[in-house]
C-alpha positions in Angstrom: -76.3 56.0 -45.6 -75.0 59.3 -44.1 -76.5 58.3 -40.7 -74.9 54.9 -40.8 -71.4 56.3 -41.6 -71.8 58.8 -38.8 -72.8 56.2 -36.3 -69.8 54.1 -37.2 -67.5 57.0 -36.8 -69.0 57.8 -33.4 -68.6 54.2 -32.3 -65.0 54.1 -33.4 -64.2 57.3 -31.5 -65.9 55.9 -28.4 -63.9 52.7 -28.6 -60.7 54.7 -29.0 -61.5 56.7 -25.9 -62.4 53.7 -23.9 -59.1 52.0 -24.9 -57.1 55.1 -24.0 -58.9 55.4 -20.6 -58.4 51.7 -19.8 -54.7 51.9 -20.7 -54.3 55.0 -18.5 -55.9 53.4 -15.5 -53.9 50.2 -16.0 -50.6 52.1 -16.3 -51.5 54.2 -13.3 -52.3 51.1 -11.2 -49.1 49.5 -12.3 -47.1 52.5 -11.3 -48.8 52.6 -7.9 -48.1 48.9 -7.3 -44.5 49.3 -8.4 -43.8 52.1 -6.0 -45.7 50.5 -3.0 -43.6 50.0 0.1 -44.4 46.8 1.8 -44.7 46.3 5.6 -41.3 45.5 7.2 -40.7 43.0 10.0 -37.6 41.9 11.9 -36.5 38.4 13.2 -36.5 38.3 17.0 -35.5 34.6 17.4 -31.9 33.3 17.0 -33.1 31.9 13.7 -36.3 30.7 12.0 -37.1 28.4 9.2 -38.9 29.6 6.0 -41.4 27.0 4.7 -43.0 26.8 1.3 -46.5 26.3 2.7 -48.6 26.4 5.9 -49.0 22.7 6.4 -47.7 19.8 8.6 -45.6 18.7 5.6 -43.5 21.4 4.0 -40.3 22.1 2.2 -37.6 24.2 3.8 -37.0 27.4 1.7 -34.3 28.9 3.8 -33.3 30.3 7.2 -33.7 33.8 8.6 -31.5 35.0 11.5 -31.8 37.3 14.4 -32.5 41.0 13.6 -32.7 40.3 9.9 -35.2 42.6 8.0 -37.9 40.9 5.9 -40.9 42.2 3.8 -44.3 41.0 4.8 -46.2 39.5 1.8 -49.2 37.8 3.3 -50.7 36.5 6.6 -52.5 33.3 7.5 -53.5 32.9 11.2 -50.2 32.2 13.1 -48.0 32.4 10.0 -46.6 35.3 7.9 -45.3 35.0 4.4 -42.1 37.1 4.0 -39.4 37.9 1.5 -35.8 38.2 2.5 -33.3 40.8 1.1 -32.0 38.0 -1.0 -35.4 37.5 -2.6 -36.2 34.2 -0.9 -39.9 33.8 0.0 -41.5 31.6 2.6 -43.8 31.3 5.5 -42.6 31.8 9.1 -44.4 31.8 12.5 -45.6 35.2 13.6 -44.0 34.8 17.1 -40.6 35.0 15.5 -41.1 38.5 14.1 -41.5 42.0 15.5 -42.9 45.0 13.6 -41.1 48.1 12.4 -42.1 50.2 15.4 -40.2 47.9 17.8 -37.1 48.2 15.6 -37.5 52.0 15.6 -37.9 51.9 19.4 -34.5 50.2 19.7 -32.9 52.8 17.4 -34.3 55.7 19.5 -33.1 54.1 22.7 -29.6 53.6 21.2 -29.4 57.3 20.1 -30.8 58.7 23.4 -28.2 56.7 25.5 -25.1 56.8 23.3 -23.3 59.3 25.6 -24.3 57.5 28.9 -21.1 56.6 30.8 -20.2 52.9 31.2 -20.5 51.7 34.8 -19.2 48.1 34.4 -18.5 45.4 32.0 -20.9 42.4 32.2 -20.7 38.8 31.0 -23.9 37.0 30.2 -24.5 33.7 32.1 -26.8 32.3 29.4 -28.3 33.1 26.0 -30.6 36.0 26.7 -32.9 38.6 25.1 -32.3 42.3 24.9 -35.7 44.0 25.7 -36.9 47.4 24.7 -38.2 48.1 28.3 -37.1 46.7 31.7 -39.8 44.1 32.1 -40.3 40.5 31.0 -43.4 41.4 28.9 -41.5 44.1 27.0 -40.8 43.6 23.3 -37.4 42.0 22.5 -35.5 41.9 19.3 -31.8 41.2 19.7 -30.2 38.1 21.3 -27.0 37.8 23.4 -25.2 34.5 23.5 -23.7 33.0 26.7 -20.4 34.6 27.5 -21.1 37.8 25.6 -19.5 40.9 27.0 -21.6 44.1 27.3 -21.2 47.6 28.7 -23.5 48.2 31.7 -25.0 51.7 31.7 -27.7 51.9 34.4 -29.9 49.8 36.7 -33.6 49.8 37.3 -35.8 47.7 39.6 -39.3 46.8 38.2 -42.1 44.4 39.4 -41.4 40.8 38.7 -44.2 39.7 36.4 -44.2 36.4 34.4 -44.7 36.6 30.6 -48.3 37.6 29.9 -49.0 38.6 33.5 -50.1 42.1 34.5 -50.1 43.8 37.8 -53.6 44.1 39.1 -54.8 47.6 40.3 -57.7 48.6 42.5 -60.2 51.3 41.5 -58.0 53.9 43.2 -55.0 52.8 41.2 -53.2 51.1 44.0 -51.7 47.6 43.6 -54.0 44.8 44.9 -51.0 43.1 46.4 -47.3 43.8 46.8 -45.0 42.2 44.2 -41.4 41.3 44.2 -39.0 43.6 42.4 -36.2 42.4 40.1 -33.2 44.3 38.7 -32.7 45.1 35.0 -29.6 46.7 33.4 -29.5 48.9 30.4 -26.6 47.4 28.3 -24.7 48.1 25.1 -23.1 45.2 23.2 -20.1 45.1 20.9 -22.2 46.0 17.9 -23.7 49.0 19.7 -27.1 47.4 20.1 -28.7 48.8 23.2 -31.5 47.5 25.5 -32.5 46.1 28.8 -31.3 42.7 30.1 -32.4 40.9 33.3 -29.8 41.6 36.0 -29.5 38.0 37.1 -28.3 37.1 33.6 -25.2 39.2 34.1 -22.0 38.9 36.1 -19.8 42.0 36.6 -16.4 41.4 35.1 -14.3 42.1 38.2 -10.8 40.7 38.6 -10.8 37.6 40.8 -8.0 39.1 43.0 -10.3 41.8 44.2 -13.7 40.1 43.7 -12.7 37.6 46.4 -13.0 40.4 49.0 -16.7 41.1 48.2 -17.5 39.2 51.5 -20.8 37.9 50.2 -22.0 41.3 48.9 -23.1 41.8 45.3 -20.6 43.6 43.1 -22.3 46.4 41.2 -19.3 47.9 39.4 -15.5 47.8 39.4 -13.5 50.7 38.1 -9.7 50.8 37.5 -8.3 53.9 39.1 -4.5 53.8 38.7 -1.6 51.5 38.0 1.5 50.8 40.1 4.8 49.2 39.0 5.7 46.0 40.7 8.9 44.6 39.2 8.4 44.2 35.4 4.6 44.5 35.5 1.9 47.1 35.9 -0.8 46.3 38.4 -4.2 48.2 38.4 -5.8 49.6 41.5 -9.6 49.5 41.8 -12.7 51.2 43.1 -15.5 48.7 43.8 -19.2 49.4 44.4 -21.1 46.9 46.5 -24.7 46.3 47.6 -26.8 43.6 49.3 -27.1 40.4 47.4 -30.8 40.7 46.4 -32.8 42.5 43.8 -35.1 45.5 44.2 -33.0 47.6 46.6 -34.0 51.3 46.7 -30.4 52.3 45.8 -27.7 51.2 43.3 -25.0 50.6 45.9 -24.5 51.1 49.7 -20.8 50.5 50.1 -17.5 51.5 48.3 -14.1 49.9 48.6 -10.8 51.0 47.1 -8.1 48.3 46.6 -4.5 49.4 46.4 -1.5 47.2 45.5 1.1 46.6 48.2 4.4 46.4 46.2 6.4 44.9 49.1 3.9 42.1 49.8 2.7 41.7 46.2 -1.0 41.7 47.1 -4.2 43.8 47.1 -5.2 45.6 50.3 -8.2 47.6 51.2 -7.1 51.3 51.1 -10.5 52.7 51.9 -14.0 51.5 52.7 -17.2 53.4 53.3 -20.5 51.8 54.3 -24.1 52.8 54.9 -24.4 54.8 51.7 -27.5 55.4 49.7 -25.8 55.7 46.3 -27.0 56.1 42.8 -25.2 55.6 39.5 -23.5 57.0 37.5 -20.0 57.1 39.1 -17.3 59.1 37.3 -13.6 58.4 37.4 -11.0 60.9 36.3 -7.6 62.5 37.1 -6.9 65.9 38.6 -3.8 68.0 39.3 -3.3 68.6 43.0 -0.1 70.6 42.9 2.6 69.2 45.0 0.8 65.9 45.2 0.8 65.6 41.5 -1.8 64.4 39.0 -3.9 61.9 41.0 -6.8 59.6 40.1 -10.2 60.8 41.4 -13.7 59.3 41.6 -17.0 61.0 42.3 -20.1 59.2 43.7 -23.7 60.4 44.1 -25.4 59.8 47.4 -28.5 60.9 49.2 -27.7 62.7 52.5 -29.7 62.8 55.7 -31.8 65.7 54.5 -32.9 63.8 51.5 -30.8 65.8 49.0 -28.6 64.2 46.3 -24.9 65.3 46.8 -21.7 64.5 44.9 -18.7 63.3 46.9 -15.3 63.4 45.3 -12.3 61.4 46.5 -8.6 61.2 45.4 -6.2 58.3 45.5 -2.6 59.0 46.5 -1.6 55.4 46.9 -2.2 53.9 49.3 -4.2 56.9 50.9 -7.7 57.8 49.8 -9.1 61.2 50.9 -12.2 63.3 50.4 -11.8 66.3 48.1 -14.0 68.9 49.8 -15.9 71.6 48.0 -15.5 75.1 49.3 -17.3 75.4 52.7 -17.9 71.6 52.8 -17.1 69.7 56.0 -16.3 66.0 56.0 -18.5 63.5 57.8 -16.1 61.7 60.1 -18.8 59.2 61.1 -18.5 57.5 57.8 -15.5 55.9 56.2 -12.4 54.1 57.4 -8.8 53.8 56.2 
């Protein structure tokens, strides 16, 4: 009898221990699951439909829009099950989503270029994607609609490769054949979203009154320099940067023109033109005190000289005259420029 009672007590103790252990494991597992952070993804399409199942026939659960953040719940071949911030769940095609690292890449690009000077205002010709890198195969997240205005920061020419195409290399690392280059622009939209847009998708927002004097050249940028009074209105005067009308040039611009306003004739006239430049952005526009001449608008361009060195050239506008502002010991190059 003593042995039987002892065995029953030992069994009871074992059961209690097992119950406590099982409860602890279950509680711990629940705690880990509750605190688990699911994989995030972002919508790269203008919008996408959430469906209740991966099948030809499905119910529409909702719509997710461009740049919206969702949680990834499951995957099935070409589809991903997600949950929106509103708690709506459904399946969406994988091609409409980009991972967290792409979103993070755009945030880093935005931060690293937040102080870059604006070189021009561009207007989109069509709906277009904002890419993380200046190439067609680069990841894209944000969308710009036709007619959107963006700040243009800098230009870069890269090989023109179709989606999915890669440039072929020889064993020595050289390209197997030359490829065409195309221009891309780093832009910032009204929401501060920053990335690369194909150059041919943008038109520089230059006033028609001065744009008509481009003479078939491509307008790279147009900066207001000053204002003059004509009757009861203020009329801006402009610096325009121009280049050949084709992509892939080894410079950002090769010509500058300054347009002043003739108050007597009520029209724009070319106050200054300089050709045969090898110029690179950025260009800076400012004002400076020149003593008796007063506080005048100035602009500074960066160009490569004959020795292969990058030099800064500053100019001042004392309407309608444009003159070089020479640094100490600097001599003007009379072979360039005309008034």
